[in-house]
A tleap script that builds the chain and sets N, CA, C and O, in Angstrom:
source leaprc.protein.ff14SB
mol = sequence {
  NMET THR LEU THR VAL SER LEU GLY PRO VAL
  ILE ALA LEU ILE ALA GLY ILE LEU ILE LEU
  VAL MET PRO ARG LEU LEU ASN TYR ILE VAL
  ALA ILE TYR LEU ILE VAL ILE GLY LEU LEU
  GLY LEU PHE GLY SER THR HIE GLY VAL HIE
  CILE
}
set mol.1.N position { -31.692 9.699 37.494 }
set mol.1.CA position { -32.075 8.310 37.590 }
set mol.1.C position { -31.140 7.465 36.727 }
set mol.1.O position { -30.930 7.759 35.551 }
set mol.2.N position { -30.592 6.429 37.316 }
set mol.2.CA position { -29.673 5.550 36.599 }
set mol.2.C position { -30.320 4.185 36.403 }
set mol.2.O position { -30.914 3.620 37.321 }
set mol.3.N position { -30.192 3.680 35.203 }
set mol.3.CA position { -30.746 2.371 34.875 }
set mol.3.C position { -29.603 1.451 34.487 }
set mol.3.O position { -28.894 1.705 33.514 }
set mol.4.N position { -29.428 0.389 35.245 }
set mol.4.CA position { -28.403 -0.599 34.897 }
set mol.4.C position { -29.100 -1.890 34.484 }
set mol.4.O position { -30.052 -2.331 35.128 }
set mol.5.N position { -28.619 -2.475 33.419 }
set mol.5.CA position { -29.230 -3.690 32.873 }
set mol.5.C position { -28.153 -4.759 32.759 }
set mol.5.O position { -27.094 -4.531 32.174 }
set mol.6.N position { -28.436 -5.929 33.325 }
set mol.6.CA position { -27.515 -7.049 33.201 }
set mol.6.C position { -27.803 -7.789 31.908 }
set mol.6.O position { -28.934 -7.802 31.424 }
set mol.7.N position { -26.784 -8.395 31.364 }
set mol.7.CA position { -26.930 -9.087 30.084 }
set mol.7.C position { -27.753 -10.365 30.209 }
set mol.7.O position { -28.550 -10.669 29.322 }
set mol.8.N position { -27.578 -11.112 31.281 }
set mol.8.CA position { -28.269 -12.393 31.457 }
set mol.8.C position { -29.783 -12.285 31.394 }
set mol.8.O position { -30.411 -12.992 30.606 }
set mol.9.N position { -30.391 -11.413 32.208 }
set mol.9.CA position { -31.853 -11.294 32.154 }
set mol.9.C position { -32.387 -10.808 30.810 }
set mol.9.O position { -33.475 -11.210 30.398 }
set mol.10.N position { -31.645 -9.959 30.130 }
set mol.10.CA position { -32.087 -9.473 28.816 }
set mol.10.C position { -32.102 -10.622 27.818 }
set mol.10.O position { -33.052 -10.768 27.048 }
set mol.11.N position { -31.050 -11.440 27.830 }
set mol.11.CA position { -30.997 -12.591 26.926 }
set mol.11.C position { -32.106 -13.580 27.257 }
set mol.11.O position { -32.729 -14.137 26.352 }
set mol.12.N position { -32.360 -13.805 28.547 }
set mol.12.CA position { -33.422 -14.722 28.954 }
set mol.12.C position { -34.788 -14.219 28.496 }
set mol.12.O position { -35.623 -15.007 28.051 }
set mol.13.N position { -35.019 -12.911 28.601 }
set mol.13.CA position { -36.287 -12.332 28.166 }
set mol.13.C position { -36.480 -12.481 26.667 }
set mol.13.O position { -37.560 -12.862 26.215 }
set mol.14.N position { -35.454 -12.188 25.900 }
set mol.14.CA position { -35.532 -12.323 24.439 }
set mol.14.C position { -35.757 -13.781 24.055 }
set mol.14.O position { -36.581 -14.080 23.190 }
set mol.15.N position { -35.022 -14.692 24.703 }
set mol.15.CA position { -35.187 -16.121 24.401 }
set mol.15.C position { -36.588 -16.587 24.746 }
set mol.15.O position { -37.184 -17.354 23.990 }
set mol.16.N position { -37.126 -16.141 25.874 }
set mol.16.CA position { -38.484 -16.522 26.261 }
set mol.16.C position { -39.527 -16.050 25.266 }
set mol.16.O position { -40.456 -16.786 24.932 }
set mol.17.N position { -39.374 -14.828 24.796 }
set mol.17.CA position { -40.320 -14.294 23.802 }
set mol.17.C position { -40.223 -15.076 22.498 }
set mol.17.O position { -41.240 -15.402 21.887 }
set mol.18.N position { -38.986 -15.378 22.070 }
set mol.18.CA position { -38.820 -16.141 20.830 }
set mol.18.C position { -39.411 -17.538 20.952 }
set mol.18.O position { -39.998 -18.048 19.998 }
set mol.19.N position { -39.262 -18.164 22.120 }
set mol.19.CA position { -39.830 -19.501 22.317 }
set mol.19.C position { -41.357 -19.445 22.283 }
set mol.19.O position { -41.999 -20.350 21.750 }
set mol.20.N position { -41.937 -18.394 22.847 }
set mol.20.CA position { -43.394 -18.262 22.790 }
set mol.20.C position { -43.878 -18.073 21.359 }
set mol.20.O position { -44.910 -18.622 20.972 }
set mol.21.N position { -43.138 -17.299 20.574 }
set mol.21.CA position { -43.554 -17.021 19.198 }
set mol.21.C position { -43.311 -18.233 18.300 }
set mol.21.O position { -44.167 -18.606 17.498 }
set mol.22.N position { -42.138 -18.838 18.445 }
set mol.22.CA position { -41.780 -19.990 17.608 }
set mol.22.C position { -41.225 -21.108 18.500 }
set mol.22.O position { -40.023 -21.148 18.762 }
set mol.23.N position { -42.087 -22.008 18.965 }
set mol.23.CA position { -41.650 -23.062 19.894 }
set mol.23.C position { -40.550 -23.980 19.334 }
set mol.23.O position { -39.819 -24.599 20.107 }
set mol.24.N position { -40.427 -24.073 18.017 }
set mol.24.CA position { -39.388 -24.921 17.433 }
set mol.24.C position { -37.989 -24.393 17.720 }
set mol.24.O position { -37.013 -25.139 17.628 }
set mol.25.N position { -37.883 -23.108 18.069 }
set mol.25.CA position { -36.581 -22.517 18.371 }
set mol.25.C position { -36.016 -22.999 19.701 }
set mol.25.O position { -34.838 -22.784 19.985 }
set mol.26.N position { -36.839 -23.645 20.516 }
set mol.26.CA position { -36.394 -24.056 21.849 }
set mol.26.C position { -35.130 -24.892 21.794 }
set mol.26.O position { -34.204 -24.661 22.572 }
set mol.27.N position { -35.073 -25.862 20.886 }
set mol.27.CA position { -33.889 -26.715 20.778 }
set mol.27.C position { -32.636 -25.912 20.457 }
set mol.27.O position { -31.578 -26.144 21.042 }
set mol.28.N position { -32.753 -24.974 19.535 }
set mol.28.CA position { -31.595 -24.172 19.147 }
set mol.28.C position { -31.164 -23.222 20.265 }
set mol.28.O position { -29.973 -23.050 20.521 }
set mol.29.N position { -32.139 -22.614 20.923 }
set mol.29.CA position { -31.812 -21.675 21.990 }
set mol.29.C position { -31.119 -22.395 23.144 }
set mol.29.O position { -30.133 -21.895 23.686 }
set mol.30.N position { -31.624 -23.556 23.517 }
set mol.30.CA position { -31.002 -24.324 24.601 }
set mol.30.C position { -29.604 -24.774 24.194 }
set mol.30.O position { -28.672 -24.702 24.996 }
set mol.31.N position { -29.452 -25.235 22.963 }
set mol.31.CA position { -28.137 -25.684 22.505 }
set mol.31.C position { -27.131 -24.537 22.497 }
set mol.31.O position { -26.002 -24.707 22.956 }
set mol.32.N position { -27.520 -23.384 21.989 }
set mol.32.CA position { -26.620 -22.231 21.958 }
set mol.32.C position { -26.276 -21.789 23.372 }
set mol.32.O position { -25.126 -21.455 23.657 }
set mol.33.N position { -27.263 -21.784 24.258 }
set mol.33.CA position { -27.022 -21.406 25.646 }
set mol.33.C position { -26.001 -22.333 26.297 }
set mol.33.O position { -25.068 -21.871 26.954 }
set mol.34.N position { -26.175 -23.624 26.116 }
set mol.34.CA position { -25.250 -24.583 26.720 }
set mol.34.C position { -23.840 -24.447 26.154 }
set mol.34.O position { -22.862 -24.573 26.892 }
set mol.35.N position { -23.729 -24.196 24.867 }
set mol.35.CA position { -22.407 -24.009 24.255 }
set mol.35.C position { -21.744 -22.752 24.802 }
set mol.35.O position { -20.559 -22.776 25.137 }
set mol.36.N position { -22.484 -21.664 24.896 }
set mol.36.CA position { -21.912 -20.412 25.399 }
set mol.36.C position { -21.490 -20.557 26.856 }
set mol.36.O position { -20.397 -20.127 27.226 }
set mol.37.N position { -22.336 -21.152 27.683 }
set mol.37.CA position { -21.988 -21.345 29.095 }
set mol.37.C position { -20.780 -22.260 29.225 }
set mol.37.O position { -19.912 -22.028 30.067 }
set mol.38.N position { -20.718 -23.287 28.407 }
set mol.38.CA position { -19.560 -24.182 28.433 }
set mol.38.C position { -18.277 -23.480 28.036 }
set mol.38.O position { -17.241 -23.671 28.672 }
set mol.39.N position { -18.337 -22.665 26.987 }
set mol.39.CA position { -17.145 -21.927 26.559 }
set mol.39.C position { -16.720 -20.901 27.593 }
set mol.39.O position { -15.527 -20.726 27.841 }
set mol.40.N position { -17.683 -20.220 28.197 }
set mol.40.CA position { -17.337 -19.260 29.243 }
set mol.40.C position { -16.750 -19.971 30.461 }
set mol.40.O position { -15.865 -19.439 31.130 }
set mol.41.N position { -17.243 -21.161 30.740 }
set mol.41.CA position { -16.701 -21.920 31.853 }
set mol.41.C position { -15.269 -22.364 31.601 }
set mol.41.O position { -14.451 -22.395 32.520 }
set mol.42.N position { -14.971 -22.705 30.361 }
set mol.42.CA position { -13.617 -23.150 30.031 }
set mol.42.C position { -12.633 -21.996 29.908 }
set mol.42.O position { -11.527 -22.055 30.446 }
set mol.43.N position { -13.036 -20.949 29.200 }
set mol.43.CA position { -12.103 -19.870 28.882 }
set mol.43.C position { -12.356 -18.589 29.659 }
set mol.43.O position { -11.457 -17.755 29.774 }
set mol.44.N position { -13.541 -18.415 30.187 }
set mol.44.CA position { -13.902 -17.165 30.848 }
set mol.44.C position { -13.242 -16.972 32.194 }
set mol.44.O position { -13.029 -15.833 32.612 }
set mol.45.N position { -12.912 -18.049 32.887 }
set mol.45.CA position { -12.360 -17.901 34.224 }
set mol.45.C position { -10.981 -17.279 34.216 }
set mol.45.O position { -10.588 -16.657 35.203 }
set mol.46.N position { -10.227 -17.426 33.129 }
set mol.46.CA position { -8.894 -16.840 33.071 }
set mol.46.C position { -8.939 -15.368 32.712 }
set mol.46.O position { -7.983 -14.638 32.973 }
set mol.47.N position { -10.041 -14.921 32.115 }
set mol.47.CA position { -10.163 -13.526 31.674 }
set mol.47.C position { -11.056 -12.712 32.594 }
set mol.47.O position { -11.263 -11.523 32.356 }
set mol.48.N position { -11.585 -13.323 33.631 }
set mol.48.CA position { -12.412 -12.588 34.569 }
set mol.48.C position { -13.837 -12.356 34.106 }
set mol.48.O position { -14.482 -11.421 34.580 }
set mol.49.N position { -14.354 -13.177 33.192 }
set mol.49.CA position { -15.727 -13.030 32.718 }
set mol.49.C position { -16.630 -13.831 33.638 }
set mol.49.O position { -16.441 -15.035 33.812 }
set mol.50.N position { -17.602 -13.165 34.220 }
set mol.50.CA position { -18.554 -13.843 35.116 }
set mol.50.C position { -19.964 -13.476 34.704 }
set mol.50.O position { -20.252 -12.329 34.361 }
set mol.51.N position { -20.837 -14.471 34.745 }
set mol.51.CA position { -22.253 -14.209 34.419 }
set mol.51.C position { -23.061 -14.401 35.676 }
set mol.51.O position { -24.281 -14.238 35.657 }
savepdb mol mol.pdb
quit
């Protein structure tokens, strides 16, 4: 049996749990997510990184 796990859903699950436990983290999690997606959009396309 092989188990493959994508990074996106794992990060979303962890972020969701953290938001449920500490709702104040929502602003930071959204900000970090937007920064990471923006950086991957700018620099990731030349290196073949896709989410």
